[in-house]
C-alpha positions in Angstrom: 8.5 29.8 -17.4 11.1 32.3 -16.3 10.9 33.5 -12.7 12.1 37.0 -12.1 14.7 37.7 -9.3 12.1 39.6 -7.3 9.8 36.6 -7.3 12.0 34.2 -5.5 9.5 32.3 -3.3 11.9 30.3 -1.1 14.4 33.1 -0.6 16.3 33.1 2.7 16.9 36.3 4.6 18.3 34.7 7.8 19.8 31.2 7.4 19.8 30.7 11.2 16.1 31.5 11.4 15.3 29.2 8.4 17.2 26.4 10.2 15.2 26.9 13.4 12.0 26.5 11.3 13.2 23.2 9.9 14.1 21.7 13.2 11.7 23.3 15.7 9.0 21.4 17.6 7.0 24.4 18.4 3.5 24.1 16.8 3.5 27.7 15.5 7.0 27.3 14.0 7.3 23.8 12.6 4.4 24.2 10.2 5.9 27.4 8.6 8.0 25.4 6.0 4.9 23.4 4.9 2.8 26.6 4.5 5.7 28.2 2.5 5.9 25.1 0.2 2.1 25.1 -0.3 1.9 28.8 -0.9 4.9 28.9 -3.3 3.7 25.9 -5.3 0.3 27.4 -5.6 1.8 30.7 -6.8 3.8 28.9 -9.4 0.8 27.0 -10.6 -1.2 30.2 -10.8 1.5 31.8 -12.9 1.6 28.7 -15.1 -2.2 28.9 -15.7 -2.0 32.6 -16.6 0.9 31.9 -19.0 -0.3 28.7 -20.6 -4.0 29.7 -20.9 -4.8 33.3 -19.9 -5.1 35.6 -16.9 -8.9 35.4 -17.4 -8.8 31.6 -17.0 -6.8 32.0 -13.8 -9.4 34.4 -12.5 -12.2 31.9 -13.3 -10.3 29.2 -11.3 -9.8 31.6 -8.4 -13.4 32.7 -8.3 -14.6 29.1 -8.2 -12.0 28.2 -5.5 -12.9 31.3 -3.4 -16.6 30.5 -3.6 -16.0 27.0 -2.3 -13.7 28.2 0.5 -16.2 30.8 1.5 -18.9 28.1 1.5 -16.9 26.0 3.9 -16.2 28.9 6.2 -19.8 30.0 6.3 -21.1 26.5 6.8 -18.9 26.1 9.9 -20.6 29.1 11.4 -24.1 27.9 10.6 -24.7 30.5 7.8 -26.9 29.7 4.7 -24.6 29.0 1.7 -27.3 28.1 -0.8 -26.8 31.3 -2.9 -23.0 30.6 -3.2 -23.7 27.0 -4.2 -26.3 28.1 -6.8 -23.9 30.7 -8.3 -21.1 28.1 -8.5 -23.3 25.5 -10.1 -24.5 28.0 -12.6 -20.9 29.0 -13.4 -19.9 25.4 -14.0 -23.0 24.7 -16.1 -22.2 27.6 -18.4 -18.6 26.4 -19.0 -17.5 25.0 -22.3 -16.3 21.4 -22.2 -12.7 22.6 -22.8 -12.9 25.1 -19.9 -14.4 22.5 -17.6 -11.7 20.0 -18.4 -8.9 22.6 -17.9 -10.3 23.8 -14.6 -10.5 20.2 -13.4 -6.9 19.7 -14.6 -5.8 22.8 -12.7 -7.2 21.6 -9.4 -5.9 18.1 -10.0 -2.4 19.5 -10.4 -2.8 21.6 -7.3 -3.5 18.4 -5.3 -0.5 16.7 -6.9 1.6 19.6 -5.6 0.0 19.6 -2.1 0.6 15.9 -1.8 4.3 16.5 -2.6 4.5 19.3 -0.1 3.0 17.2 2.6 5.2 14.2 1.8 8.2 16.6 1.9 7.0 17.8 5.3 6.8 14.3 6.7 10.4 13.7 5.7 11.4 17.1 7.1 9.8 16.3 10.5 11.5 12.9 10.6 14.9 14.6 10.0 14.0 17.2 12.6 13.5 14.4 15.2 16.8 12.8 14.2 18.8 15.9 14.8 16.9 17.2 17.9 18.8 15.2 20.5 15.4 14.6 22.1 15.2 11.1 23.4 11.4 11.1 23.2 11.0 8.8 20.2 8.4 9.1 17.5 5.3 7.0 18.2 5.4 3.8 16.4 9.2 4.0 15.7 11.4 1.0 16.3 13.4 3.0 19.0 10.2 4.1 20.7 9.0 0.5 20.8 12.4 -0.7 22.3 12.2 2.1 24.9 8.8 0.9 26.1 10.1 -2.7 26.2 13.1 -1.7 28.3 10.9 0.2 30.7 8.7 -2.9 31.0 11.7 -5.0 31.9 12.2 -6.9 28.7 15.8 -7.8 28.0 17.8 -7.3 24.8 18.1 -11.1 24.4 14.3 -11.4 24.5 13.9 -8.8 21.9 16.3 -10.5 19.5 14.5 -13.8 20.1 11.2 -12.1 19.2 12.8 -10.5 16.1 13.8 -14.0 14.9 10.1 -14.8 14.8 9.1 -11.8 12.8 8.8 -11.7 9.0 6.8 -8.8 7.5 6.0 -9.1 3.8 4.3 -6.2 2.0 2.7 -7.6 -1.1 2.3 -5.1 -4.0 -0.9 -5.6 -6.1 -2.2 -4.0 -9.2 -5.7 -3.4 -7.8 -6.7 -0.3 -9.9 -6.9 2.6 -7.5 -3.7 4.4 -8.8 -5.1 6.9 -11.3 -1.8 8.7 -12.1 0.1 7.8 -15.2 3.7 6.6 -14.9 5.0 9.7 -16.6 3.1 11.9 -14.0 4.6 9.8 -11.2 8.1 10.5 -12.7 7.4 14.3 -12.7 6.1 14.1 -9.1 9.4 12.5 -8.1 11.5 15.3 -9.8 9.5 18.1 -8.2 9.8 16.3 -4.8 13.6 16.1 -5.1 13.8 19.9 -5.6 11.4 20.6 -2.7 13.8 18.6 -0.5 16.8 20.4 -1.9 15.2 23.7 -0.9 15.6 22.6 2.7 19.4 22.3 2.3 21.1 25.1 4.2 22.9 27.4 3.6 20.6 28.1 0.7 21.8 30.8 -1.7 19.6 33.0 -3.9 21.2 31.4 -7.0 20.2 27.9 -5.7 16.7 29.1 -4.9 16.4 30.5 -8.4 17.7 27.2 -10.0 15.4 25.0 -8.0 12.4 27.3 -8.4 12.8 27.5 -12.2 13.1 23.7 -12.4 9.9 23.3 -10.4 8.1 25.8 -12.6 9.3 24.0 -15.8 8.1 20.7 -14.4 4.7 22.2 -13.5 4.4 23.6 -17.0 5.1 20.2 -18.5 2.5 18.7 -16.1 0.0 21.1 -17.5 0.9 20.1 -21.1 0.8 16.4 -20.3 -2.3 14.2 -20.5 -3.1 13.5 -16.9 -5.3 10.6 -17.8 -4.2 7.6 -19.9 -5.7 7.6 -23.4 -5.5 3.8 -23.4 -6.2 1.2 -20.7 -2.9 0.1 -19.1 -1.8 -3.4 -20.0 -0.6 -6.0 -17.5 2.9 -5.3 -18.6 2.4 -1.6 -17.8 1.3 -2.5 -14.3 4.3 -4.8 -13.8 6.6 -2.0 -14.8 5.0 0.4 -12.4 5.3 -2.0 -9.5 9.0 -2.8 -10.4 9.9 0.9 -10.7 9.7 1.2 -6.9 12.6 -1.2 -6.3 15.6 0.5 -8.0 14.2 3.9 -7.1 13.8 3.3 -3.4 13.3 -0.2 -1.9 16.5 -2.0 -2.8 18.6 0.8 -1.3 16.3 1.3 1.7 16.7 -2.3 3.0 20.3 -1.9 4.4 19.4 1.6 5.7 16.5 0.0 7.6 18.7 -2.5 9.4 21.2 0.2 10.2 18.3 2.1 11.8 17.5 -1.0 13.9 21.1 -1.4 15.0 21.4 2.3 16.0 18.1 2.0 17.9 19.3 -1.1 19.8 22.6 0.6 20.5 20.9 3.8 21.8 18.4 2.0 24.0 20.3 -1.1 25.2 23.9 -0.1 24.7 25.0 -3.1 22.5 24.1 -4.4 19.1 23.7 -8.1 18.4 23.2 -9.2 14.8 19.7 -8.3 13.6 17.9 -11.2 11.9 16.2 -10.7 8.5 12.7 -9.5 9.1 11.6 -8.0 5.8 10.8 -9.6 2.5 8.6 -8.5 -0.4 5.8 -10.1 -2.5 3.7 -9.2 -5.5 0.5 -10.1 -7.2 1.2 -8.1 -10.4 1.3 -10.5 -13.3 0.1 -13.4 -11.2 -3.4 -12.3 -10.1 -5.8 -13.7 -12.7 -9.0 -13.7 -10.6 -11.5 -12.1 -12.9 -8.8 -10.5 -15.1 -8.6 -12.3 -18.5 -5.6 -10.1 -19.4 -3.3 -12.0 -17.0 -2.1 -14.9 -19.0 0.7 -17.5 -18.5 2.9 -15.3 -20.6 2.2 -12.4 -18.2 3.4 -14.5 -15.3 6.6 -15.5 -17.1 7.2 -11.8 -18.0 6.7 -10.7 -14.4 9.3 -13.1 -13.1 11.7 -12.3 -15.9 11.4 -8.5 -15.4 11.8 -8.9 -11.6 14.9 -11.0 -12.1 16.4 -8.4 -14.4 15.8 -5.6 -11.9 17.6 -7.3 -9.0 20.5 -8.9 -11.0 21.2 -5.6 -12.8 21.4 -4.0 -9.3 23.9 -6.7 -8.1 26.0 -6.2 -11.2 26.2 -2.5 -10.6 26.8 -3.0 -6.9 29.6 -5.5 -7.6 31.2 -3.0 -10.1 31.0 -0.3 -7.3 32.8 -2.7 -4.9 35.5 -3.1 -7.5 36.0 0.6 -7.6 36.1 0.9 -3.9 38.1 -2.2 -2.7 41.4 -1.4 -4.3 43.4 -3.1 -1.5 46.7 -4.7 -2.8 48.5 -7.7 -1.3 51.6 -5.5 -1.4 50.0 -3.2 1.2 47.8 -5.4 3.3 47.1 -9.1 3.8 44.4 -11.1 2.1 43.0 -14.4 3.5 44.3 -17.6 2.0 40.8 -18.7 1.5 40.0 -15.7 -0.8 43.3 -16.2 -2.6 42.5 -19.8 -3.3 38.9 -19.0 -4.4 40.3 -16.2 -6.7 42.8 -18.6 -8.3 40.0 -21.1 -8.9 37.9 -18.4 -10.5 40.7 -17.1 -12.8 41.1 -20.6 -14.1 37.4 -21.5 -14.8 35.6 -18.2 -15.3 36.7 -16.4 -18.4 36.0 -12.6 -18.6 34.4 -10.9 -21.5 36.3 -7.7 -20.5 39.8 -7.1 -19.3 40.1 -7.5 -15.5 40.4 -4.5 -13.2 43.9 -3.7 -11.9 47.0 -5.7 -11.4 47.0 -9.3 -10.1 48.0 -8.1 -6.6 44.6 -6.5 -6.3 43.0 -9.8 -5.3 39.6 -8.4 -4.3 39.2 -6.8 -7.7 40.1 -10.0 -9.5 37.6 -12.0 -7.4 34.9 -9.4 -7.9 35.4 -9.3 -11.6 34.6 -13.0 -11.8 31.6 -12.5 -9.5 30.3 -9.9 -11.9 30.8 -12.2 -14.8 28.9 -14.9 -13.0 26.0 -12.5 -12.3 25.9 -11.4 -16.0 25.7 -15.1 -17.0 22.9 -15.6 -14.5 21.1 -12.6 -15.9 21.4 -14.2 -19.4 20.1 -17.4 -17.8 23.1 -19.3 -19.0 23.0 -23.0 -18.3 26.8 -23.2 -17.9 28.3 -24.0 -14.6 30.1 -20.6 -14.5 26.8 -18.8 -13.9 25.5 -18.4 -10.3 22.8 -21.0 -9.9 21.3 -19.4 -6.8 21.7 -16.4 -4.5 23.3 -18.6 -1.8 26.4 -18.9 -4.0 26.6 -15.1 -4.4 26.2 -14.5 -0.7 28.9 -17.1 0.1 31.3 -15.1 -2.1 30.4 -11.8 -0.5 30.9 -13.4 2.9 34.3 -14.6 1.8 35.3 -11.0 0.9 33.9 -9.8 4.2 35.8 -12.4 6.2 39.1 -11.5 4.5 38.5 -7.7 5.2 37.7 -8.4 8.8 40.9 -10.4 9.3 43.0 -7.7 7.6 42.0 -4.3 9.1 39.1 -3.8 6.7 36.3 -3.6 9.3 35.0 -0.3 8.0 34.9 -1.5 4.4 33.1 -4.7 5.5 30.6 -2.7 7.5 29.9 0.1 5.1 29.9 -1.5 1.6 29.9 -5.3 1.9 27.3 -5.8 4.6 24.7 -3.7 2.9 25.0 -5.8 -0.3 24.7 -9.0 1.8 21.5 -7.6 3.4 20.1 -6.9 0.0 20.9 -10.3 -1.4 19.4 -12.1 1.7 16.2 -10.0 1.3 15.7 -10.0 -2.5 17.5 -13.2 -3.6 17.7 -13.6 -7.4 13.9 -13.2 -7.7 13.3 -9.7 -6.1 10.0 -10.7 -4.7 7.7 -13.8 -4.4 5.0 -13.7 -7.0 1.6 -15.1 -5.9 -0.7 -16.7 -8.3 -4.4 -16.1 -7.6 -7.6 -17.6 -9.1 -11.2 -17.9 -7.9 -12.3 -21.2 -6.2 -15.2 -21.7 -8.7 -12.7 -21.8 -11.6 -10.9 -24.7 -9.9 -14.2 -26.4 -9.0 -15.4 -26.2 -12.6 -12.1 -27.6 -13.9 -12.0 -30.4 -11.3 -15.5 -31.4 -12.2 -14.9 -31.2 -15.9 -11.7 -33.2 -15.8 -13.3 -35.9 -13.6 -16.2 -36.2 -16.1 -13.9 -36.0 -19.1 -12.3 -39.4 -18.2 -15.7 -40.9 -18.5 -17.3 -39.0 -21.4 -14.3 -37.9 -23.4 -15.9 -34.4 -23.5 -13.5 -31.5 -24.3 -13.1 -29.2 -21.2 -14.2 -25.6 -21.4 -12.0 -22.7 -22.4 -11.6 -21.6 -18.8 -10.5 -25.1 -17.7 -8.0 -25.4 -20.6 -6.6 -21.9 -19.6 -6.3 -23.0 -16.0 -4.4 -26.2 -17.0 -2.0 -24.1 -19.1 -1.5 -21.8 -16.2 -0.6 -24.6 -13.8 1.7 -26.2 -16.4 3.5 -22.9 -16.8 3.9 -22.6 -13.0 5.6 -26.0 -13.0 7.9 -24.8 -15.7 8.7 -21.4 -14.1 9.5 -23.0 -10.8 12.2 -25.0 -12.6 13.4 -22.1 -14.7 13.5 -19.4 -12.0 14.5 -19.5 -8.4 12.0 -21.8 -6.6 11.1 -18.9 -4.2 9.8 -17.0 -7.2 6.4 -18.6 -6.8 5.6 -20.2 -3.5 1.9 -19.4 -2.8 -1.3 -19.8 -4.7 -4.2 -17.7 -3.4 -7.7 -19.2 -3.8 -10.1 -16.3 -3.7 -13.7 -17.0 -2.8 -12.8 -20.0 -0.7 -15.8 -21.6 1.1 -14.6 -25.0 2.1 -11.7 -27.4 2.7 -12.3 -29.0 -0.7 -11.4 -25.7 -2.4 -7.8 -26.4 -1.2 -7.7 -30.1 -1.9 -9.1 -29.7 -5.4 -6.3 -27.2 -6.3 -3.7 -29.7 -4.9 -4.9 -32.4 -7.2 -5.1 -30.1 -10.2 -1.6 -28.8 -9.5 0.0 -32.2 -9.2 -1.9 -33.4 -12.3 -0.1 -30.6 -14.2 3.4 -31.4 -12.9 3.7 -28.9 -10.0 5.7 -30.2 -7.0 3.4 -29.0 -4.3 5.4 -30.4 -1.3 8.5 -28.5 -0.2 11.9 -29.9 -0.5 15.4 -28.8 0.5 15.7 -26.2 -2.2 12.1 -25.6 -3.1 9.3 -24.2 -0.8 6.8 -26.0 -3.0 3.4 -24.3 -3.7 1.3 -23.6 -0.7 -2.4 -23.1 -1.4 -3.7 -20.0 0.5 -7.5 -19.9 1.0 -8.9 -16.4 0.9 -12.1 -16.1 3.0 -14.0 -12.9 1.9 -17.7 -12.8 2.8 -19.1 -12.5 6.3 -20.5 -16.0 6.1 -17.2 -17.5 5.0 -15.2 -15.6 7.7 -17.5 -17.0 10.3 -17.0 -20.6 8.9 -13.3 -20.4 8.0 -11.9 -21.7 11.4 -13.9 -24.9 11.1 -13.1 -25.3 7.4 -9.4 -25.0 8.3 -9.7 -27.5 11.1 -11.2 -30.0 8.7 -8.4 -29.3 6.2 -5.6 -29.5 8.7 -6.9 -32.8 10.2 -7.4 -34.5 6.8 -5.0 -37.4 6.3 -4.5 -36.3 2.6 -3.2 -32.9 3.7 -0.8 -34.0 6.5 2.2 -34.8 4.2 1.9 -31.4 2.6 1.8 -29.6 6.0 4.8 -31.7 7.2 6.8 -30.7 4.1 6.1 -27.0 4.8 7.3 -27.4 8.4 3.6 -27.4 9.5 3.3 -23.8 8.3 0.1 -22.7 6.7 -1.0 -19.3 5.4 -4.6 -18.1 5.4 -5.8 -14.9 3.8 -8.6 -12.7 5.2 -10.5 -10.4 2.8 -11.3 -6.9 4.1 -12.9 -5.4 1.0 -15.6 -7.9 0.1 -16.5 -8.5 3.8 -17.1 -4.8 4.1 -19.2 -4.7 1.0 -21.1 -7.8 2.2 -21.7 -6.8 5.9 -20.6 -3.2 6.5 -17.7 -1.7 8.4 -18.5 -2.8 12.0 -19.3 -6.4 11.2 -16.4 -6.8 8.7 -14.0 -5.5 11.4 -15.4 -7.8 14.1 -15.7 -11.0 12.0 -12.1 -10.6 10.7 -10.9 -10.2 14.3 -12.8 -13.3 15.4 -11.6 -15.3 12.5 -8.1 -14.2 13.2 -8.4 -15.2 16.9 -10.2 -18.5 16.3 -7.9 -19.6 13.4 -4.9 -19.2 15.7 -6.6 -21.3 18.4 -7.4 -24.1 16.0 -3.9 -23.9 14.4 -2.4 -24.5 17.9 -4.8 -27.4 18.4 -3.8 -28.9 15.1 -0.1 -28.3 15.5 0.0 -25.8 12.6 2.1 -22.6 12.5 -0.3 -20.0 11.1 0.7 -17.0 9.1 -2.2 -14.6 8.2 -2.3 -12.6 5.0 -4.3 -9.4 5.4 -6.0 -8.3 2.2 -6.3 -4.6 3.1 -7.0 -1.8 0.6 -6.1 1.9 0.7 -9.3 3.4 2.1 -10.9 2.6 5.5 -13.8 1.0 3.7 -11.4 -1.7 2.4 -9.4 -2.3 5.6 -7.1 0.7 5.2 -6.0 3.2 7.9 -2.7 3.4 9.8 -0.9 0.1 9.4 0.9 0.3 12.8 -2.3 0.7 14.6 -4.0 -2.2 12.7 -1.1 -4.6 13.5 -1.1 -3.8 17.2 -4.9 -4.2 17.1 -4.6 -7.9 16.3 -6.1 -10.3 18.9 -3.8 -10.6 22.0 -2.0 -13.9 21.9 -3.0 -14.7 18.3 0.1 -13.5 16.4 3.1 -15.6 15.4 5.2 -12.7 14.3 4.8 -13.5 10.6 2.3 -11.6 8.4 1.7 -10.5 4.9 -0.2 -7.3 4.0 -1.4 -6.2 0.5 -0.3 -2.7 -0.5 -2.6 -1.5 -3.3 -3.0 1.2 -5.9 -2.2 4.7 -4.8 -0.9 3.5 -1.5 2.2 2.2 -3.2 3.2 5.6 -4.3 2.6 7.6 -1.2 4.2 5.0 1.0 7.1 3.7 -1.1 8.0 6.1 -3.8 10.5 8.0 -1.6 13.4 6.3 0.2 12.8 8.1 3.5 9.0 7.4 3.5 9.5 3.8 2.4 12.0 3.2 5.2 9.6 4.8 7.7 6.7 2.6 6.6 8.7 -0.6 6.7 10.0 0.4 10.2 6.4 1.0 11.4 5.4 -2.5 10.3 8.3 -4.2 12.0 8.0 -2.1 15.2 4.2 -2.8 15.3 4.9 -6.6 14.8 7.4 -6.6 17.6 4.9 -4.8 19.9 2.0 -7.1 18.9 4.2 -10.1 19.6 5.7 -9.0 23.0 2.9 -6.7 24.3 5.2 -4.7 26.7 3.5 -3.9 29.9 0.2 -5.6 29.0 -1.2 -8.9 30.1 -1.5 -11.6 27.4 -5.2 -11.8 27.7 -6.8 -8.7 29.4 -9.4 -9.6 32.0 -11.9 -7.3 30.3 -11.7 -9.1 26.9 -14.7 -11.3 27.5 -16.9 -8.3 28.3 -15.5 -6.4 25.3 -16.1 -9.3 23.0 -19.7 -9.7 24.2 -20.3 -6.0 23.5 -18.7 -6.2 20.1 -20.7 -9.3 19.2 -24.0 -7.6 20.2 -23.2 -4.4 18.3 -22.0 -6.3 15.3 -25.3 -8.1 15.0 -27.2 -4.8 15.3 -25.0 -3.2 12.6 -25.2 -6.3 10.3 -29.0 -6.4 10.2 -29.1 -2.6 9.7 -26.6 -2.8 6.8 -28.2 -5.7 5.1 -31.6 -4.2 5.2 -30.6 -0.7 4.1 -27.7 -1.3 1.8 -27.0 -4.9 0.6 -30.6 -5.9 0.1 -32.0 -2.5 -0.8 -32.8 -2.4 -4.5 -33.3 1.3 -4.3 -29.8 1.8 -2.8 -28.2 -0.1 -5.7 -30.1 2.0 -8.3 -29.1 5.1 -6.3 -25.4 4.0 -6.3 -25.2 3.5 -10.1 -26.8 6.9 -10.8 -25.5 9.1 -8.0 -21.8 8.0 -8.4 -19.5 7.8 -11.3 -19.0 4.1 -10.9 -19.9 3.3 -14.5 -17.5 6.0 -15.7 -14.4 4.8 -13.8 -13.1 3.2 -17.1 -12.5 6.7 -18.4 -9.8 7.2 -15.8 -7.9 4.2 -17.3 -7.0 3.0 -13.9 -6.2 -0.6 -14.4 -6.2 -3.7 -16.7 -8.8 -5.5 -14.6 -12.6 -5.2 -15.5 -14.6 -3.5 -12.8 -17.2 -6.3 -12.6 -16.8 -10.1 -12.4 -19.9 -10.4 -14.5 -22.2 -8.0 -16.3 -25.5 -8.7 -14.5 -25.3 -5.3 -12.7 -26.0 -6.5 -9.2 -24.0 -5.7 -6.1 -22.5 -9.2 -5.9 -21.0 -8.9 -9.3 -19.4 -5.5 -8.6 -15.9 -5.6 -7.3 -15.2 -4.0 -3.9 -12.8 -1.5 -5.4 -15.3 0.3 -7.7 -17.9 0.0 -4.9 -15.7 2.0 -2.6 -14.3 4.2 -5.3 -17.7 5.3 -6.4 -18.9 6.2 -2.9 -15.6 8.0 -2.3 -15.8 10.0 -5.6 -19.3 11.1 -4.8 -18.3 12.2 -1.3 -20.6 9.8 0.6 -17.7 7.6 1.7 -20.5 5.2 2.8 -18.4 2.0 3.2 -16.3 3.7 5.8 -19.0 4.4 8.4 -22.5 3.0 7.6 -24.1 1.0 10.4 -21.5 2.0 13.1 -23.7 4.8 14.4 -26.8 2.6 14.6 -24.9 -0.1 16.5 -23.3 2.4 19.0 -26.6 4.2 19.6 -28.6 1.1 20.1 -26.1 -0.4 22.5 -25.6 2.8 24.5 -29.3 3.4 24.8 -29.7 0.1 26.7 -28.0 1.4 29.8 -25.7 4.1 31.2 -23.2 1.2 31.9 -23.1 0.4 28.2 -22.1 3.9 27.2 -19.4 3.9 29.9 -18.2 0.6 28.6 -17.8 2.1 25.1 -15.6 4.8 26.5 -13.5 2.3 28.4 -13.1 0.3 25.2 -11.8 3.4 23.5 -8.9 3.5 25.9 -8.3 -0.3 26.4 -9.4 -2.3 23.4 -7.1 -1.6 20.5 -9.4 -3.1 17.9 -12.4 -0.9 18.9 -10.2 2.2 19.0 -8.7 1.4 15.6 -12.2 1.0 14.1 -13.5 4.2 15.6 -10.5 6.2 14.5 -10.8 4.8 11.0 -14.5 5.6 10.9 -13.7 9.1 12.0 -11.1 9.5 9.3 -13.6 8.3 6.6 -16.3 10.6 7.9 -14.0 13.6 7.9 -13.5 13.1 4.1 -17.3 12.9 3.4 -19.4 15.9 2.5 -23.2 15.5 2.4 -23.7 18.9 1.0 -21.8 17.8 -2.1 -23.3 14.3 -1.9 -26.8 15.9 -2.2 -25.7 17.3 -5.6 -24.7 13.8 -6.7 -28.1 12.6 -5.5 -29.8 15.0 -7.9 -28.5 12.8 -10.7 -30.9 10.0 -9.8 -33.8 10.0 -12.2 -36.4 8.9 -9.7 -36.7 11.8 -7.3 -38.4 9.6 -4.7 -35.6 7.1 -4.7 -33.1 10.0 -4.5 -34.7 11.6 -1.5 -35.3 8.3 0.4 -31.8 6.9 0.0 -30.0 10.2 0.5 -32.2 10.9 3.6 -31.4 7.5 5.0 -27.7 7.8 4.4 -27.6 11.4 5.8 -29.5 10.3 8.9 -27.0 7.5 9.6 -24.1 9.7 8.9 -25.3 12.3 11.5 -26.1 9.5 14.0 -22.6 8.0 13.6 -20.9 11.4 14.0 -22.9 12.1 17.1 -22.0 8.8 18.7 -18.3 9.1 17.8 -18.1 12.4 19.5 -20.0 11.1 22.6 -17.7 8.1 23.1 -14.4 10.0 22.3 -15.3 13.1 24.3 -14.5 15.3 21.3 -16.3 18.4 20.1 -15.5 17.7 16.4 -14.1 15.0 14.2 -10.3 14.6 14.2 -10.0 17.0 17.2 -7.1 14.9 18.5 -5.4 14.3 15.2 -4.3 17.7 14.2 -2.0 16.7 11.3 -4.8 14.8 9.5 -7.4 17.4 10.4 -5.2 20.1 8.9 -4.7 18.1 5.7 -8.3 17.3 5.1 -9.4 20.9 6.0 -6.9 22.2 3.5 -8.0 19.9 0.7 -11.8 19.7 1.0 -12.6 23.2 -0.3 -10.4 22.5 -3.3 -12.0 19.1 -4.0 -15.5 20.8 -4.1 -15.0 22.5 -7.5 -13.9 19.2 -9.0 -17.0 17.6 -7.6 -19.2 20.3 -9.2 -17.5 19.8 -12.5 -17.8 16.0 -12.3 -21.5 16.3 -11.5 -22.1 18.6 -14.5 -20.2 16.3 -16.9 -22.1 13.3 -15.7 -25.3 15.3 -16.3 -24.2 16.1 -19.8 -23.1 12.6 -20.6 -26.4 11.1 -19.4 -28.3 13.7 -21.5 -26.6 12.4 -24.6 -23.4 14.3 -24.9 -21.4 11.1 -24.9 -18.2 12.2 -26.7 -14.6 11.0 -26.3 -13.6 14.5 -25.2 -16.3 14.5 -22.5 -15.2 11.1 -21.3 -11.6 12.2 -21.1 -12.6 15.3 -19.1 -14.7 13.1 -16.8 -11.6 10.9 -16.3 -9.7 14.1 -15.4 -12.2 14.9 -12.6 -11.8 11.3 -11.3 -8.1 11.7 -11.3 -8.3 15.1 -9.5 -10.7 14.0 -6.8 -8.5 10.9 -6.2 -5.5 13.2 -5.7 -7.4 15.4 -3.4 -8.9 12.7 -1.2 -5.7 10.6 -1.3 -6.6 7.0 -0.1 -9.6 6.6 -2.4 -9.8 2.8 -2.9 
């Protein structure tokens, strides 16, 4: 697409005025750049549609969009919008399949562009804060947390001591909620780079034209690209998508993050001690085989191999860059005798496949050339002694260079180019991230029983048992072949007892795995994952039994008395609803820490959170701070799933900010500046939560989990059975094919309700519990308001419910309900859901004192209000396509178009699963 000169959309008339927009804090000014980006991207997309299809097609898109925007505006004023809805539905029903698909694709691309504009604005606002000179720090920032601590009288030394206890590990998983293809993610990145470039001042007309034409060409290729995969992604595809984030953002972000910490300490406390390492990374991609037959021992090996290649290739390039930079000669400056001796030794025993850099007087280059050779040999997994055998050897060589530089006036070189590489090596090692293996407890139990019986009956074990044995033998091999840290945890999903752990231990040792830790091997720690409400309630006692078992003591001792336990947010929500899931996880967290202290165990919790609030999502900083007071060791792991990976970690600035938020929140949760360790009101709050949780649980079980009509409604009023057409992951959507709620994974459960705009898992039962509790006395309602300001857990839950409800639309949900064949079931279930939605909304407004949802969160409110009218046309098209499919028009083209609507709604609603 060629943009004429008169159509420059980001043109600058006054450079000074444009700069003021970029750095202003005034509400009416700071949003101008975002509005300009949204408007300009929308204009380019409109021109693209007219060019690629026709002006008439663009008019059809605009008419549908305008009708839905008008509907929203009129509904907010209480007007009747039935005629608008009827006309829009008729228009969609009359569309050809091609037009329906293309319109869905148009709105999906619009959301891709809006997401990019909002991400760019988040980066813009962070930069604005950095240049403002305003010492009022961003909420949740590391500097803001330090400032509160200093005000509370906490010393710098106490902060460093607390940081030594902190280890935050985001764990990337392949749970299928990322709909976008890898090629689409790449195009997003390229457009995002140009949007950021348009904020670089002074900005010439020529630069505007160049950036704008580039963006227009990328949008045109987006239109010409299949937005939905034609084939299901393989496990290898998922591994590659997860690994893409590291060279693009994360590896380079790590030293920047520590530099940010150092600057914050310098700014607040005036002196910078050495910051301990507080961030590491984990992954499930290629190791999580629970219910996914596509993850094989070969997949796990491939995941480790590919991760190793990513990080060693980075070190090789970084070492080459050091060679370019450190050109110091012994003729000009001194070099430590220690480095000279090490270089002489390397020259004698490490032959180079290429000619060395520079003359022999350039000692640093000679030494680095051999370091690079050793890295390449390690990458090739050479068994010779010349290859680095572990990251500690590599770090020792880097520190030798740093020491020589510091002794010979090279402080700046040491700080700017050597220290960052040391930080990376200490964070990523030679393995990049630790890969967890996960399997369900019942698989272990079946294998254990079969093997026990096989010794007596000589019966051949089942296929699943033989596969498990092969997996365990492969783990033993991989821990010898790769750095021992590559695999250090084995997650047991569906854990229900202490025997789930001991059975795995026996199976692991039977297959050659060294479970106990040793000097250079962390061993293989079993991590029980407690998921259902019943199991969350029982898990503290199960862990007490395990930790006091004589058989388990030697393992605990080898791990330094450390133990990790995982809590499942998704399945507990599906099992018991939002309120009860939140409260039972909190109690399990609190009680596990108490029992760990009793048993002399150092507990680390692994939080299995999803992207949407129905799966434990919501703001990470707030969730970490909402942990039980006094029940946090400083160490935690958190799953980062699906689309969350890309909107948190696909840009360096955003990745750095999200990691900073987690570390700052962990520091605040550990130290609790200005707050007593155990608030005196906690007993009263806990009693209120327990009472409300019981009310919510009974209501949820009766109306949702045990309601056969609800399950029938769900399968017919949502596209849950059609998610496969979006090709969103290698994992099957069900553990088994019996069709019941228990067999359905939590992800499609939430995804289906989100797509159909009910968003039920994010709020159902909360309104009932709040209303029942408040109705018992005026003191109870006052207590709820007090809890909103004093009980972090309650506030976090309410705000997450509020966010979920703001994304729901029961006018649209009613249209999905019309897909249910039995009109009686449709009316009864829809009416029940609508009634509880309105009850929950009423109660949230009462206890928060607001007049509307998200009244106090203007940024999120603006984003949702901007998006909802544009999601509506996609919903209308999806409903129509579902209707056609169920009427017998079950073609590949229709399925592909249906997948496009799923992709578009996901992009519009953001955290969908």
